[in-house]
N, C-alpha and C positions, 0 to 999 in steps of 0.2 A: 769113724766111717768117712769116707771121700768119695765124692761126686764130681765128675767134670763135665760141664757141656759146652758147646760153642755155639755162639751167636755172632750175628753179624748187625750192625749198625744200620742207621737210615742212608749212611755214605759208602754203605759196603764193605767198611774195615770189619776185620775178623778180631773177635771178643772172646776169650776165654773166661767161663765161670766156674771156680772150684767152691765146693760146697763141702765144709768138713765139721763133722757132728763130734764133739768132744764127749758130749754128757746131753741129757735131755732136755738142760737148761743153758747149755753153752754151745754156742753155733759161729762157725766163721764162713765168711764168703769172700773170696779174692779174685778179683776181676782184673785179668791181664790183657795187656796189647803186645802184639808183635814188638820184638826189639828194633833198634834200628838197624839198618842192612848196611854192609860196607859198598853196597853198590850205590844206594842213595849219599851217603857220606862221600864217596869218590866222585860222583857226578857234581855235588856241589862245590866241593873243593876245586875240582878242576875248572869249573864255569869262573868261579871268582878269580883264580890265577890267571886264566886265559885273558878275562877282559882287562886285567892287571897288566898282563905282557903287552897286549893290544895298546894299551893306554902307555906304556913304557917305550914301546917302539915310536909312537907318535912324539911324546914330551921327550924323550932321552933323559929320564931322570929316574935313577934307583930307588929314590925314596918311596915311589909308587911300589914297588915290588915288596920292599919291607913294610909297608902299611897293609898289604893284601895278605901276606904271610900273617901279621899280627891281627887283623881284623878277621881272619879266618880262625885261628885258634881261639881269641876270645870270645868268638861267635859261637864255636862249638862247646866250649866248656860254659859259657852261660847257656846255651841250649840244654846240656845235660844236666845241668845242676838247678835251672829254675823251670824248665818247660818240659821236658820229656820224662813223661812218668811211665815206669815199668809195670807196676801194680798197684790196686787199691784194696784194703782190706776193711772188712767191717766185722769187728768182733762182736757178738751179742751174748751178754750173761743175764739171764733172765732177771735176778734181783738185785743187780749191780748198775747195768748199764749197757750204752752201745759205744763202743769205741772204733772211730775211722781213721785209718793210716794211709797215707800215700807214700810210695816209695818211688824216689827219683833214680833217673839212671847212673848219677853220680854216686848214689849211695844215701843221698840225704832223706830224711824222713819227716813227715809233717802228720801230727796225731791231734786229734778231737775227741773230747769225750763227753757224752750226754748221758745224765742220771737217769735211771728208768723213771724215778718218779715224776721227771719233768716231761716224759714221753706221754701224748695223748693218743695218738695213731700212726699208722703207717699207710700210706696212701699211694695209688699210682695216679699221678698227675697228667693231665693232657692239656696240651696246647696246638695252637693251629700257628704253623711256620709255613710262610710261603703257601703253597697248595698241598701240604702234607700235615696230617695229625700226628703230632709227636707225643711219646709218653717218656715221663721220668720219673724216679722213685722219690717220694719225698717224706721225712718225718715231721710230725705236726707236734709242736710244743704245747703244753697248758701254759694257759695265761695264769700268773700267780693271784690276780686280782679277782678275776671272774674264774668260777669254777668250770664252766663248760664252755669258755673261750679259748680262742688259739691265740697265743703270742708272737709264735714264728713258724716258717715254713722252712726246715731244711732239706735242701737236696741232698741224696747221697749219690756217690762217685762222681762229684761235681767237676774233679779235676780232670777227668780224663778229656774235657773239652778243650784243653791246651794242647792236647797230642795229635789233632788234628782229625779224629775221630769222630767229631758230633759237631753238631751246628751250635753257634753261640745263641743262647737267649739272655736278655736282661732281666735281671731282678733289681728290688730294692736296692740291696748291697752289690750290684754290679757283679756279681759272680757269675760264672759258666756253668750251663746245666748240661750234665749227660743226658742224650738222648739215646733212649735204648729201644730196642727190637721189643714188641709188646710182649714177646714169649719171656724174654730176659727179667722185666720189670716184675712180670706174674709171678715167675718162679722165685724170686727172692723176697716178694712180699708175701706170697705163702708161706715160706719156711719162717719168715720173720712172725708171722700171725702166729705159727704154730707154736714157736719157741717162747715167743712174748705175750702174755695174756694182757692185754691193755684195759 
């Protein structure tokens, strides 16, 4: 069974949440953002090359044009491989664990797995940023020493912060947290709670 909903984040960007239920104990969420547009790519490239051409006419040095082309190509490849995320997937298997996968525009994937025995709860955390209350989804991990304690807070869908769709929030580890529309965080949290009995 597949279900898709559209949300917007606090910056007005469009996010699409797909929910796939493979079985009562296996659930997958996929959060996607719009792909990079040809218009924005062309605008950035033309701006860099026009500035380089302006410097070339002032200095009459052809190395400036070559450097602009080289910097544009390297910048684009770096952006597609390290920054631009097409979608993030959260796969929950009730008895096994939670797998978080980030898929970049270049095809690179980054995967993190959390065993279900380490999960204490899934919460919607809130923070105050500027003059807004923002919400983000977190997994609370059990402390191995203290049974009722929390050892770590793991934010979900955290890599979307690099795509320009979210506000940046500092954490202990310096990660970027994805800021959700409250309805999106609630939809994912409710489904997680039904699938996984913590």
